[in-house]
Each structure stands twice: as structure tokens, then as C-alpha cells.
C-alpha positions in Angstrom: 95.7 86.7 90.3 98.2 84.0 91.1 100.7 86.0 88.7 100.3 88.6 91.1 100.6 86.9 94.2 103.8 85.4 93.4 105.5 89.0 92.1 104.5 90.2 95.2 106.1 87.7 97.2 109.2 87.5 95.4 109.8 91.5 96.2 108.9 90.5 99.8 111.2 88.1 99.6 114.3 90.6 97.8 113.2 94.2 100.1 116.1 94.4 102.9 113.1 95.5 104.7 111.0 92.6 104.9 113.0 89.6 103.7 110.3 87.3 103.0 111.1 83.3 103.5 108.7 80.6 104.1 111.0 79.3 107.2 110.4 83.2 108.2 107.5 84.4 106.5 107.2 88.2 106.0 104.1 87.8 103.4 100.7 87.1 103.2 97.8 86.6 100.6 94.4 87.5 102.0 92.5 85.1 99.5 94.0 82.1 100.1 92.7 80.7 103.6 95.9 78.8 103.3 98.1 81.7 102.7 96.3 83.8 105.5 99.0 84.0 108.3 98.0 85.3 111.8 99.7 88.4 113.2 101.4 86.2 115.8 103.0 84.2 112.7 104.6 86.9 110.6 107.3 88.4 110.8 108.0 91.9 111.2 107.7 94.4 109.3 105.2 91.9 107.0 103.5 92.6 103.4 99.5 91.4 102.7 97.9 91.4 99.5 94.1 91.1 98.5 91.4 91.5 96.5 87.3 92.8 96.7 86.9 90.9 93.7 86.8 92.6 90.6 84.5 94.1 87.5 84.8 93.6 84.2 85.7 96.5 82.0 83.2 98.1 79.1 85.6 96.1 76.0 84.6 92.8 77.1 88.3 91.6 77.4 89.5 92.3 81.1 88.9 91.9 84.5 89.8 95.2 86.7 90.6 93.9 89.6 90.9 96.0 92.6 93.8 95.5 95.2 94.8 96.1 98.8 98.5 96.1 99.4 99.5 96.6 102.6 102.7 97.0 104.8 102.5 96.7 108.9 104.9 96.1 111.9 104.5 95.3 115.4 105.2 97.9 118.4 105.3 97.4 122.1 101.8 96.9 123.5 102.6 100.1 125.8 104.1 101.7 122.2 104.4 105.2 122.7 103.7 108.1 119.6 107.1 108.2 119.0 107.2 104.0 118.5 104.3 104.2 116.3 105.5 107.1 113.9 109.0 105.6 113.5 107.0 102.2 112.4 104.8 104.3 110.3 107.1 105.7 108.4 109.0 102.4 108.2 106.3 100.9 106.5 105.4 103.7 104.3 108.9 104.1 102.9 108.4 100.3 102.2 105.4 100.8 100.7 106.4 103.3 98.1 109.4 101.1 97.9 107.2 98.1 96.1 105.0 100.6 94.2 107.5 102.4 92.1 109.6 99.3 91.4 106.6 98.0 90.2 105.7 100.4 88.3 109.6 101.3 86.9 110.1 100.7 83.1 112.0 97.5 83.8 110.0 95.9 85.6 107.6 96.4 82.9 109.3 95.9 80.5 110.0 92.2 82.4 105.9 91.6 83.2 104.6 93.8 80.7 100.9 92.9 82.6 102.2 95.2 85.1 101.2 98.1 82.7 98.0 97.3 84.0 98.5 98.7 87.3 96.5 102.2 87.8 97.8 104.0 90.5 95.8 107.0 89.7 93.1 107.6 91.8 95.3 105.0 94.4 93.4 105.5 98.2 96.8 105.3 100.7 95.7 105.2 104.7 97.2 104.2 107.9 96.6 101.5 109.8 96.3 101.7 113.5 95.4 98.4 114.8 95.9 99.0 118.4 94.1 95.9 119.8 97.1 93.7 117.6 99.7 96.6 118.3 100.1 96.6 114.4 100.8 99.9 112.7 101.3 100.9 109.0 99.6 102.0 105.7 97.5 99.9 102.6 97.0 100.9 99.4 93.5 100.3 97.3 94.7 100.6 93.4 94.1 98.4 90.4 95.1 96.5 88.1 93.5 95.4 84.4 94.3 91.7 84.0 93.0 89.9 80.2 90.0 87.8 80.5 90.8 84.7 79.5 87.3 83.7 78.5 87.7 80.4 77.3 86.4 77.6 78.8 87.6 73.7 79.1 85.0 71.4 77.5 85.0 69.0 80.1 82.9 71.4 82.2 79.7 71.6 80.6 77.8 68.1 80.3 76.8 67.7 76.8 73.5 66.5 76.2 73.7 67.1 72.1 
């Protein structure tokens, strides 16, 4: 997952709608406590990546990760429906840009592992977090990554 995290963080830095920088964060990774920033610490809009674990594929050679990718932005606390709709529309366009880019032929040839992204049956849902005044979209999809089944020898205490 480190490769996926790094890849999407790079996309967040390159996308003109996000412009992620370490000093002005527009990216966070939910599954890493030090990378998980509070909405108040984020620049807007921002990209959030996370996963809900994995399953082993039938061939027992891959891990099939369930990935969540969202783009969210802030509206004024008294944001009217027009402002909320504009914010959601912006987030949808950025999310589409990211998905199109990671499925492009050029990206896949440069990053072979992107072939494992499966957007068929991906679920895209709106985000309406009124408490934090955040609006946007989240997509849930799968990615199959090779399962390295080698274990370092020092993890086992030998009794022989």
C-alpha cells in the first residue's frame, strides 16, 4: 500500500486543483496515524486515501485491497445549496481526473501495478459532513497487488 499512497500523494501534488505540498497539505492517508490530519489542518480541496483491508485472491498470489479515495472541500458554515453544489461539482471533477489519469495507458506503462486497479462496480458516493462543513465525493474500488509470500528468516525463532 505504500506504493499506492505515494502514487496518489504525487498526483495530489501535480493536480492544479489540489497543489499538495508538505507545508500546505492537500493529501492524507487514513491508515497511517502520522499522516491522518484533521480537516482543520488541511488545505482545501483535499484528497484522502484509505483502505478497509484485503482478501486473498483465488490463485493465492495477490491481495485484493478495498480502497477508498475521496476529494472533499470546505464551504462556509452557512453555505447555501448553490455553494454546496459547486463544491461537490469541483470535487467530482478532481476525482474523475485522478481516476482517468491512473487508468491511462501512459500511467499504466510507467507503473505496471496500476493494471491491478479495478473500477468495474466501483461505488461513488457523495460526502456531506455538515459538522465539519465538508462536501465532496468518495469512490470505493479494488486493486489487486502481488502478494509477496516470502518471510524473513529472523521473524521465526528456530528450535532446531
